[in-house]
C-alpha positions as CSV (number, residue, x, y, z in Angstrom):
1,M,-0.1,4.8,0.4
2,N,1.0,7.3,2.0
3,N,1.2,10.1,-0.6
4,I,3.3,12.6,1.8
5,G,5.7,13.4,-0.9
6,L,3.5,13.2,-3.7
7,H,2.0,16.1,-3.3
8,D,4.8,18.4,-2.2
9,S,5.3,20.7,-5.0
10,E,9.1,21.4,-4.0
11,L,10.0,17.5,-4.5
12,R,8.3,17.4,-7.8
13,A,10.1,20.9,-9.0
14,A,13.5,19.7,-7.4
15,A,13.0,16.0,-9.6
16,L,12.2,17.6,-12.7
17,C,14.5,19.8,-12.4
18,Y,17.2,17.2,-11.7
19,L,16.3,15.4,-14.6
20,E,16.4,18.3,-17.1
21,Q,20.2,19.1,-15.5
22,L,21.6,16.0,-16.2
23,D,23.3,16.8,-19.8
24,L,22.6,20.3,-19.8
25,H,24.0,21.8,-16.7
26,P,26.5,19.7,-14.3
27,Q,27.0,22.6,-12.2
28,D,23.2,23.1,-11.2
29,L,22.7,19.2,-10.9
30,S,24.4,18.9,-7.4
31,S,21.6,22.0,-6.3
32,A,18.7,20.2,-7.7
33,R,19.9,16.7,-6.3
34,A,20.1,18.5,-3.1
35,R,16.7,19.6,-3.0
36,V,15.4,16.1,-3.7
37,L,17.4,14.7,-0.9
38,K,16.1,17.3,1.3
39,A,12.6,16.9,0.6
40,V,12.3,12.9,0.9
41,R,15.1,12.7,3.7
42,S,12.1,12.8,6.7
43,L,10.0,9.5,4.4
44,D,11.3,6.3,5.8
45,R,13.0,4.1,2.5
46,V,9.7,2.7,1.4
47,S,7.7,5.6,1.2
48,R,10.4,7.5,-0.5
49,I,11.2,5.1,-3.1
50,R,7.1,4.5,-3.8
51,A,6.8,8.5,-3.8
52,L,9.7,8.7,-6.0
53,L,8.5,6.0,-8.3
54,A,4.9,7.5,-8.3
55,L,6.2,10.6,-9.3
56,F,7.9,9.4,-12.3
57,C,6.0,6.7,-13.1
58,G,2.6,7.2,-12.0
59,E,0.9,6.0,-8.8
60,N,-0.6,2.7,-10.6
61,T,2.6,2.0,-12.0
62,A,4.4,2.3,-9.3
63,R,2.1,0.4,-7.2
64,T,2.1,-2.7,-9.7
65,A,5.7,-2.0,-9.8
66,I,6.9,-2.4,-5.9
67,E,3.8,-5.4,-5.3
68,T,5.1,-7.6,-8.1
69,S,8.9,-7.1,-6.4
70,A,7.7,-8.0,-3.3
71,R,6.2,-11.0,-4.5
72,R,8.9,-12.1,-6.4
73,H,10.9,-11.2,-3.3
74,K,8.9,-12.7,-0.3
75,V,9.0,-9.2,1.0
76,Q,6.0,-7.8,2.8
77,L,5.4,-4.3,1.9
78,H,5.7,-2.9,5.4
79,Q,9.2,-4.1,5.6
80,D,12.8,-2.3,4.6
81,L,14.0,-2.6,1.5
82,P,16.5,-5.3,0.7
83,A,19.1,-5.0,-1.8
84,P,17.4,-7.3,-4.9
85,L,14.0,-5.8,-4.2
86,L,15.4,-2.1,-4.8
87,K,17.7,-3.2,-7.3
88,D,14.4,-4.8,-9.3
89,L,12.9,-1.1,-8.5
90,S,15.9,0.4,-10.1
91,R,16.1,-1.3,-13.1
92,I,12.2,-1.0,-13.8
93,A,12.6,2.5,-13.5
94,T,15.6,2.7,-15.8
95,E,13.3,0.9,-18.2
96,L,10.2,3.2,-17.7
97,C,11.7,6.6,-17.4
98,G,15.5,6.2,-18.3
99,R,18.8,5.8,-16.5
100,P,18.6,9.2,-14.3
101,V,15.4,8.1,-12.8
102,G,16.9,4.6,-12.1
103,Q,20.0,6.1,-10.6
104,L,18.0,8.3,-8.7
105,I,15.4,5.2,-7.2
106,W,18.8,3.3,-6.4
107,E,20.6,6.3,-4.5
108,M,17.3,7.0,-2.9
109,G,16.8,3.8,-1.6
110,Q,20.3,3.3,-0.2
């Protein structure tokens, strides 16, 4: 697994800020979201989703979710993310980490 985004303290801080600010200060949401987007923009879609899932759910959970969804949809992990796989991962993230994380996974996978 490529951990390029996992060790980026700015990505972690921005993502946590994004979640903390959802219900508290909507005016700060766009700034936090912009920092998350900027931090992961250089990654391909698969790596981006993998990094975000690992950040919020843990590396093992992220790996298990991605591998299980990929098998279910008969997709190789090095391939791009088809919509059904991304939808599964967004749903899993929502169940494990809450709606804001599920929405973030969906948006970042688009």
